[in-house]
C-alpha positions in Angstrom: -122.1 184.8 201.6 -124.9 187.4 202.3 -124.1 191.0 203.0 -126.7 193.7 203.5 -125.7 197.3 203.6 -128.0 200.1 204.9 -131.1 198.4 203.7 -134.1 200.7 203.9 -137.7 200.1 202.7 -140.6 202.5 203.1 -144.2 201.7 202.0 -145.0 205.4 201.1 -144.7 207.0 204.5 -144.8 203.7 206.5 -141.4 202.3 207.7 -140.6 198.7 206.9 -136.9 198.6 207.6 -134.3 201.3 208.0 -130.5 201.3 207.7 -130.2 197.6 208.2 -126.7 196.1 207.8 -125.8 192.5 208.3 -122.8 190.3 207.3 -123.5 186.6 207.2 -120.7 184.2 206.6 -120.6 181.1 204.4 -121.9 178.0 206.3 -123.4 180.1 209.1 -126.9 179.6 210.4 -128.0 183.1 211.1 -131.1 183.8 213.3 -133.2 186.9 212.5 -135.7 187.4 215.3 -138.3 190.0 216.3 -142.0 190.4 217.1 -144.6 190.6 214.3 -144.3 193.8 212.4 -140.6 194.3 213.2 -139.5 194.1 209.6 -138.4 190.4 209.2 -140.6 189.7 206.2 -139.8 193.0 204.6 -136.0 192.2 204.8 -136.6 188.7 203.3 -138.7 190.1 200.4 -135.9 192.6 199.6 -133.3 189.9 199.7 -135.4 187.9 197.2 -136.3 191.0 195.1 -139.9 190.3 195.7 -140.3 194.1 196.5 -138.3 197.1 195.5 -136.1 198.5 198.3 -136.0 202.2 198.9 -132.3 202.3 199.3 -129.3 200.1 200.3 -127.5 197.1 198.7 -127.7 193.3 199.1 -124.8 191.1 198.0 -124.5 187.3 197.7 -121.1 185.7 197.3 -119.7 189.1 196.4 -122.1 189.9 193.7 -125.1 192.3 194.0 -128.4 190.6 194.2 -130.6 192.2 191.6 -133.9 191.2 189.8 -131.9 190.3 186.6 -129.2 188.2 188.3 -130.7 184.8 187.6 -127.5 182.9 188.2 -127.5 184.0 191.8 -131.3 183.3 192.2 -130.7 179.7 191.2 -128.5 179.3 194.2 -131.2 180.4 196.7 -133.8 178.2 198.4 -136.8 180.0 199.9 -139.4 178.8 202.3 -142.1 181.5 203.0 -144.1 181.5 206.3 -147.2 180.7 204.3 -146.7 178.4 201.3 -149.0 179.2 198.4 -149.0 176.6 195.6 -151.1 175.4 192.7 -154.2 173.8 194.3 -155.1 171.5 191.4 -151.6 170.0 191.2 -150.7 166.7 193.0 -147.6 166.8 195.2 -145.7 164.9 192.6 -146.8 167.3 189.8 -145.7 170.2 191.9 -142.3 168.7 192.5 -141.9 167.8 188.8 -142.9 171.3 187.7 -140.4 172.9 190.1 -137.6 170.5 189.1 -138.1 171.5 185.4 -136.7 175.0 186.3 -133.2 173.6 187.1 -130.7 172.5 184.6 -129.5 169.5 186.6 -130.9 166.2 187.8 -132.3 166.7 191.3 -134.5 163.5 191.4 -132.3 161.7 193.9 -132.2 164.6 196.3 -136.0 165.1 195.9 -136.7 161.4 196.6 -134.6 161.6 199.8 -136.4 164.7 201.1 -139.9 163.2 200.3 -139.1 160.1 202.2 -137.5 162.0 205.1 -140.6 164.2 205.5 -143.1 161.4 204.7 -144.9 163.1 201.9 -147.8 161.5 200.0 -147.0 162.2 196.3 -150.6 161.3 195.2 -152.4 163.9 197.2 -153.6 167.2 195.6 -152.3 170.4 197.1 -155.9 171.4 198.1 -156.2 168.2 200.1 -153.1 168.8 202.2 -153.2 170.1 205.8 -151.2 173.2 206.7 -148.4 171.0 208.1 -148.1 168.9 205.0 -148.1 172.0 202.8 -145.2 173.3 205.0 -143.4 169.9 204.5 -143.8 170.3 200.7 -142.5 173.8 201.0 -139.3 172.5 202.7 -138.7 170.0 200.0 -139.1 172.7 197.3 -136.6 174.9 199.1 -134.0 172.2 199.5 -134.5 170.1 196.4 -131.9 171.9 194.2 -129.2 172.0 197.0 -129.0 175.8 197.2 -126.0 177.6 198.6 -128.3 180.1 200.5 -131.4 179.1 202.3 -133.9 181.8 203.3 -136.4 180.5 205.8 -139.3 182.5 207.2 -141.0 180.8 210.2 -140.1 177.4 208.8 -141.5 175.1 211.6 -144.9 176.8 212.0 -147.5 174.1 211.3 -145.1 171.1 211.7 -145.9 168.6 214.4 -143.1 168.0 217.0 -141.7 164.8 215.2 -141.5 166.6 211.9 -139.9 169.6 213.6 -137.1 167.2 214.7 -136.7 166.0 211.1 -136.5 169.6 210.0 -133.7 170.3 212.5 -131.9 167.2 211.3 -132.1 168.5 207.7 -130.7 171.9 208.9 -127.7 170.1 210.5 -127.1 168.2 207.3 -127.2 171.5 205.3 -124.8 173.1 207.7 -122.3 170.2 207.3 -122.5 170.8 203.5 -121.6 174.5 204.0 -125.0 175.9 203.2 -125.6 179.4 204.5 -129.0 179.7 206.3 -130.9 182.8 207.0 -133.4 181.8 209.6 -136.2 184.2 210.5 -138.3 183.4 213.5 -139.9 184.7 216.7 -139.3 181.3 218.4 -136.2 182.1 220.4 -135.7 178.5 221.6 -135.4 177.3 218.0 -132.9 180.0 217.2 -130.8 179.1 220.2 -130.9 175.5 219.2 -129.5 175.7 215.7 -128.1 179.2 215.0 -124.5 180.5 215.3 -125.4 184.1 215.4 -128.6 186.1 215.9 -129.8 189.6 214.9 -132.6 191.2 217.0 -134.9 193.6 215.1 -137.5 195.9 216.5 -139.7 198.5 214.8 -137.7 198.3 211.6 -134.3 198.9 213.2 -131.5 196.5 214.2 -131.2 196.3 218.0 -128.1 194.1 218.3 -126.2 191.2 216.7 -124.9 188.5 219.0 -123.1 185.2 218.8 -125.3 182.5 220.4 -122.3 180.9 222.2 -121.4 184.3 223.7 -125.0 184.9 224.7 -125.2 181.6 226.5 -122.1 182.5 228.6 -123.6 185.8 229.9 -124.1 185.8 233.6 -127.9 186.3 233.7 -130.1 185.4 236.7 -133.8 185.6 237.2 -134.5 187.0 240.7 -137.9 186.7 242.4 -137.7 188.8 245.6 -140.6 188.7 248.1 -140.4 191.5 250.6 -142.5 194.3 251.9 -139.3 196.4 252.1 -137.9 195.9 248.6 -138.7 199.4 247.5 -136.1 200.7 250.0 -133.4 199.0 247.9 -131.3 201.2 245.7 -131.0 198.6 242.9 -128.5 199.2 240.1 -131.1 199.9 237.4 -128.6 199.8 234.6 -127.9 196.1 235.4 -131.5 194.9 235.8 -134.5 194.1 233.6 -137.7 194.3 235.6 -140.3 191.8 234.6 -143.1 192.4 237.1 -143.6 193.9 240.5 -146.3 194.6 243.1 -146.3 196.0 246.7 -144.7 192.9 248.1 -142.7 191.4 245.2 -140.4 192.2 242.4 -139.1 189.9 239.7 -136.2 191.0 237.5 -133.3 189.7 235.4 -129.9 190.6 236.9 -127.0 190.9 234.4 -123.9 190.8 236.7 -122.3 188.5 239.3 -124.9 187.4 241.8 -122.7 188.1 244.8 -122.8 191.8 244.0 -126.6 191.7 244.2 -126.6 190.0 247.6 -124.8 192.9 249.0 -127.8 195.1 248.2 -130.3 192.5 249.5 -128.7 192.2 252.9 -130.0 195.6 253.8 -133.7 194.5 254.0 -135.8 191.8 255.5 -136.6 189.2 252.9 -139.7 186.9 253.1 -138.6 184.7 250.2 -135.9 184.7 247.4 -135.8 182.6 244.3 -132.8 182.7 242.0 -133.1 180.9 238.6 -131.5 180.9 235.2 -133.8 182.8 232.8 -134.9 181.4 229.4 -133.7 183.1 226.2 -137.1 184.6 225.8 -136.8 186.2 229.2 -133.4 187.6 228.4 -134.6 189.2 225.3 -137.9 190.4 226.8 -136.7 193.9 227.2 -135.9 194.2 223.5 -139.5 193.6 222.6 -141.1 196.0 225.1 -142.7 199.1 223.6 -140.6 202.2 224.0 
């Protein structure tokens, strides 16, 4: 449904994104994660033709996405990280104005979303809290039943109950076959709803993984307390060090735990804790500065 080929964007001499290639299948929820400044928003703006790319191509449903391809644009729903709307409009006026751009009746769908997210139609935009503006943004992105959803930090500002409602809506969209491009730095959210995930850092693609495959990886978080641990010849290619001191080292081990125990048997250990790391901890090494 969405294919990105060697996408590159420079802001004069400053790199935004370079040689990014992604292939996102129809009906897939695709996570796009990385720290602030990694290139996530630049990629999204290029997909939506909000900025001009330096080079590369972007295709949707086999057709190239260009500024003039309005037929494809009507099939996209977009939720920016910060929703900027007309302050003097009421919620209803904003919804009616947005609905006027579509050549089909979307009133039933809009009413469903408004009720689901508990929006007050009478409030003016400038009276809404950040969370309520984000809820309105979700309705605006979903109201025309797009085939491609592009979401940039969609849950920021939502309270926990409305976050659950948002995830329910995403599950409904997936059942309908909607393709969802989900940009976030919340890895637990990505793990919860995404089928695949691309990791981006400093404008470059680090890796693309299936979430199901990632969850099957044999990762263990090791906290080793010993004055002798520096004598160990640890297999550095298989570990990700999180922190260490003179008497303690904590690291993620990426292979069978039994092979590590063979190393540890050679020293005196004061304490040893073996846990399953969070997704954040697994990806921590991707985010470290080079």
